[in-house]
N, C-alpha and C positions, 0 to 999 in steps of 0.2 A: 644696306646693313651687311657687315661682314658675318658670314655664317660658317665659313670653312677655312681650314689651313691646308694648303696643297704644296706639292713639289712639282717642278718642271725642270729637270736637270739634264734631260737628254733630247734636245731639239735635233732635228735632222740636219739643220745648218745654223751657223751663227754668223751674224753680220756685225763686224766691229768697225766703228768709225775711226778714220785715220787722223782727223783733226777735230777741234772743238772751238768754242767761242773765244778761247784765249790763244790756243796753239793753232796757227793757220798753215803751218808747213809740216810735211811729214816725209820721212825717208823710209821706204819699204825695203825690208830685208829678205823677203821671200818672193817666189814667182809662182805662177799658175802650175798646178800639179805637184808642187812641193808637199811633202808630208811634214806635219808639225805636231808638237806635243803640248800637253797642258803646261802652261807656265813658260813656254818658249817665247822669246822676244821676236816678234814678227815685224815690228816697225818702231821708229821713234817719231814723236811729234815734238815740235820746237816752238817755244815761246821766248823769242830773243835767243840768248845763249843757254837757256834752260831747256834740257831735253828730257822727255818723259817716255819710258818704254811702253809700248802696247804689247800685251801678252795674249797668247792664244788661250781661250778658256775651255777648249776641247782638244782632243787629239783627232787628227784626220787629215784631209787633203785640201789644199787651197784650190778652189774651183773657179775663182774669178774675182772681179772687182765690180762695184756698182755704185751709182750715184743715188743716194737716198737721203731723206730728211733725217736729222738727228733730234735729240730731245729738246733742242733750242729752236726747232723748226727751220733750220738752215740746211741747204743741200750740200752734202759733203761726200767724199769718196769713202766707201766701206770695203773692207776685205771680207770675202766670203769663204768660210771653211766648212766643208762637209764633215759631219761628225761620224767617226767610225765606231763610236760607242764603247771604245776600249779604255778610255780615260787614262791613257798612258802619260806619265808626267816626266818632266825634266828633273834631274837630281838637284835639289836645292838645300843649302846649308841652313840649319836651324840652331837655336840657342836654348837648350832645355835647362830646367832648374835641377839642382842637385837634391835628390832625395827629399828629406823633410827639413832641410836647413831653412831657417826662417830669417826674415829681415828685421832688424831692430827698428823701432818706431823713429820717425823723423829722419829716415835715411833711405830715400827712394832712388837716389841717383845711381847707386852701384848694386845692381841686382845680380845675385850669384847665378852662374850657369855652370854647365859641366866643363866648360873651358876656363872658368875663373870668374872674372867680373865683366859684365856686358857694359860697353861704353856708349856714350852719346853718339859717337861716330858710327858705331855698329848699327844702332837702331835707325838713325837717319839714312844710312846707306841701304839698309835692307828695305825700308819703306820706299826709297827711291827706286831701287832695283826691281821691286815688284809692282811698281807703278801705282802705289797707293798714295794718292794726293787728294783729290776731291771725292768726298763721299756724300756730302750734303751741300747744296749750292743756294738754297733760298734764304731770304732774310739776312740775319747776321752771321750765318755760318761761314767759316773760313776754310781754305785748304789746310792740309797738314804740312805747313811750312814753318821751319824753325830757324831762329837766328840768335845772335847775341842779345837782342832786345826782348826776346820772348820771356815773359815772367809768369804767365798764368795759363793753365790748361783748364778749360771749362767744358763739361759734358752735359748735354741735354738728355735726360732720362725720362722725358715726358711724352711729347707728341712727335710723331712723324709728320703730321699735317695739322698744325695748330690752327684753330682751336677745336678741331672736330674729331680727328681720327688718330688713334694710337695703335701702333703695332709693335712697340718695343717691349711691352710687358712680358709676352711669351719668351722673347729673347732673353730678358733678364732672368726669368725663372729658371731657364734651362742652361744658361751660360754665365751665371753671376761671377764665378771665380775667374773665368777667362776674361770677362769684361774688366774686373778689378785689376787683373794683371796687365791688361792692355792699357788701362789708364796710367798705371805706374810706368809702363814702358814709354808712353807719350811724355810723361814727366822727365824721363831720362833724355829723350830726344830734345826736349826743350831746356834741359839743365835747370829745372825748377822744381821746388817742392810745393808750389801753390797748385793744388789739384782740387777742383770743385765739381760736384755733381748736383744738378738741379733736379729735384723730384717733386712729384705731385702729392700733396697731403692726402688726397683721396685715392691714390694708386692702390691696386689690389694688395691686400696684406701679405700674400705669399711672395709677391715680387719685392716688396719693401723689405721683408724679412731676409730673403735670399741675398739681396744687394747689401743689406746691413751687415750680415755675417761675412760677406766676401771682402768688404772694405775695412773691417775692423783692424786696427793696428797697421794700416797702410798709409796713414797720414792723408786721407782723402776726406775733405769736408763735404758734408751733406747739407744742402740748402733746400728747405721745404717751402713750396709756394701754393697758393690757392688758385688753381687754374679755372675755377668757375667764374672768376673775375678776370676778364681779358684786359690786361694792363701792361703788356710787353714786359713781363717779369724777367725774362732773360736779360734784356737790356739793363733793367734796374739792378739785377744781381751783379752783372759785369761792371757796370758803372761804379758800384760800391767797392768792387775789388780794385779798380784802377784809380779811383778817387778823382775822376775828372769826366767831362763830357766826352762821349765816344766818337771816334772817327767813323766814316762810312765803311772803311776796311779795318776790322779789329786787329789785324796783324800790325797796323801802325801804332796800336796802343799796347803792343806786347802780349796780345791774347790770341791763343788758338782755341776756337770755339767749334765743337763738333758733336757727334752723336754717339750713342751706345754702340751702334753698328760699326763706327770707325774704330772704337776701342777693341771690339771683338776682332775686326780685320787685322788690327795691329798685333794682337796676341797670336793669331793664327800665322801671321807673316813671320814674326820673330821666333816664336816657340816651335812652330811646325814647318816653317819654310814654305807656307802655302800662299800662292798668289790669290788675288781676289777673282774667283771664277763664278761666284754666285752672290746673290744678295736677297734680302727680304723686301718684297714689294707688296703694298696694299692696293688692290684693284677694286674700285667701288663705283657706285652710281646706279641710278634707275634705268640707264641705257643698256645694262647688261642683265642677262638672265640670272646669273649667280655672282655674288660678291665674295672675294676670298683674299687671304694673305698667302703669297707664294714665296717659297724658296726657289728662285729661278736662276737659270744659267745666264750669265751676262752674254749678250749678243743674240739672245732669243728674239725673234720677231714678235712684236706685240700681238699681231693677228693670230699667232699660234696659241697664245694664252686666251684670246677671245674665243677661239674654237673650243679650247678645253673647258671654257665656262659656258658652253652651249650657245654661243653667239650673242648677237645684239637683240634687244627688243625691237619690235616693228614700230618705229616712230619716224616722223618726217625729218626732223632736224636734230642732230646730235651736237653736243659740246664736249670736246676732249681736252682735259686739263692735266698737266704734269706738275707735280710738286705741291707746295703750299697753296691753299686756297687764297691766301692773302697776297702772295708774291710770286706765284709760280708762272708757268707758261701755257698758253693755249695753242693747240695745234690744229691745222686744217685737214690733216690726214692721219690715218692710223698706220702708215707705212714707215714705222721706225722700229728700232730694236732696243732692248733693255741695256742700259749702261750702269756702271757702278754709282752714278749720281742720281739715279731714279729710285725714289722710295715710295711714291704714291702716284696712281693714275686714276682719274675720275672721268667716267663717261656718263653723261646725263642728258636727258631731253632738254633741248634749248628752250628756255623760258625768258622771253624778252621782258626786261624791267625798264620801264620808262623813267628816265631821269627827270627830276623836278628842278626848279630853280633853287639856288643856294639861299637858305633862309637866315644865314649869318648866325646860326645857333652857337657856334664855337666848340661843338663837340670834338671836331677833329683837332683843334688847337689844344683842348684839354687833355686828350688821350696821348698826344704825341710824346713818345719816350725821349726824343732828342730835344724837346723843349722849344721847337720852332713852331711857326704858325702856318700850317698847310693851307688854311682858307685864304690867308693874306697872300701867300705865294701863288695860289691858283688865280687870284684876282690880278696879281701883277703879270702873270703869264698871259692871261686873257687880254690885258691891255698893252702887252709887249713892252713893259717897263723894265729894261735890263738892270738899271742901277738899283731899283727897288728889290729885284730878285736877289741881287748880291747882298744888299743891306739886311735882308731877312735870313741870312745864313743858310740858304737853300742847300748848300753843299753838305750840311750836317745830316740831311735826311738819310736814314738807313734803309729806306724802302721796305719797312715792315708790313705796310698795308693796313694798319689799324685805322688810319684816317678814312679810308674807303669803307672799312667794316662798320664804323659807327655812324656814317653819314645818313641822316633820316631822309634826305632827298635822293638817295641812291646814286650819287655822283661818284665817278671813279676819280677821287681826289688824288690818289697816288699817281695816276697817269699824268695829271696836270703838273704835279711837282716834278715828275721825271722829265717832262718836256722843258720845264723851267731850268732844271739842272743841265740838260743838254744845250740849252740856249746860251748859257753863260760859261759852259765848259767846266 
């Protein structure tokens, strides 16, 4: 249970991964003993012809490189920077609003700045230059990638870790205006006026009031859902927007789907010229002495946060999970650092749940938001029937994890469907 809100913005060292699950190649721009500033580009990582900058999150000295696991449990090279605690930053251009000048309704593309009108190219370039791409990676979430086919911006203002943990409400209460502005800026980047925020009908009244006041007259649609019924509501909302079955990658459907934190990061990047140096992370579970939500410096070793939380409980076996409980990643080690894609970490005592045989109840088929048949796909995978796997439209699975969540036999149905997808490519 979350009992505290904490900050951890001054680690002694930060460890920044040079590659990730998509970008396998990196070009390092600094050497050992070089001094760097907050926001300085220290490397580029490459995914084909696309390069993404890696920025220093502290000012200090490069002290070396190390092979460590990342949030995907892969061994990758990390650059190590010793923090001088001075927080000196590079000089970055921003685009501030002019005084009290307001925007007319239904006109989100051209936001007035002190330099005139901010353009689609300016927003896209700034997000690219500051390395703001992936903020959330589980489930349906997409990178902040925009193209001529982008038609909708959808923001999840509900759960960081559906359907159990929410950490966004405090962020909404304190930063509603900045979040609303960030959503409009994402609309500019996409050249679209279709801006949608999904909210919980049971969310705290203060958060809903602050968000409502912030988005009024900004042409942002508010969609209210009942999160007490686990029904893949985000899928249903987005499907209604695009008016067709969704692809595994929503970018193919012209949708950028992200979080409140991404909107806030966008505001800070465009209006203040701030790179993403910290983010909100919920750290929970009965394996820890204290559960808390952190504003934490990116690159901070997770073990530093564990020490700040007074360590682990004395239990024989631990289970460490990053991201959504339904579709996140389990790690075998706590030797990783915080990245901008980590929003929740759960450390709990391992409790083995024995799987029973499938009873053909159909619950997984009924709940599947993509309208496919997970139980049938699992059966086809068990029998190695490739043609059947293809005929069942396995490729439409969005890996939300709801099939596993509802299974009364405690079978990891999602993993079987994933295997089937890999089998047929």
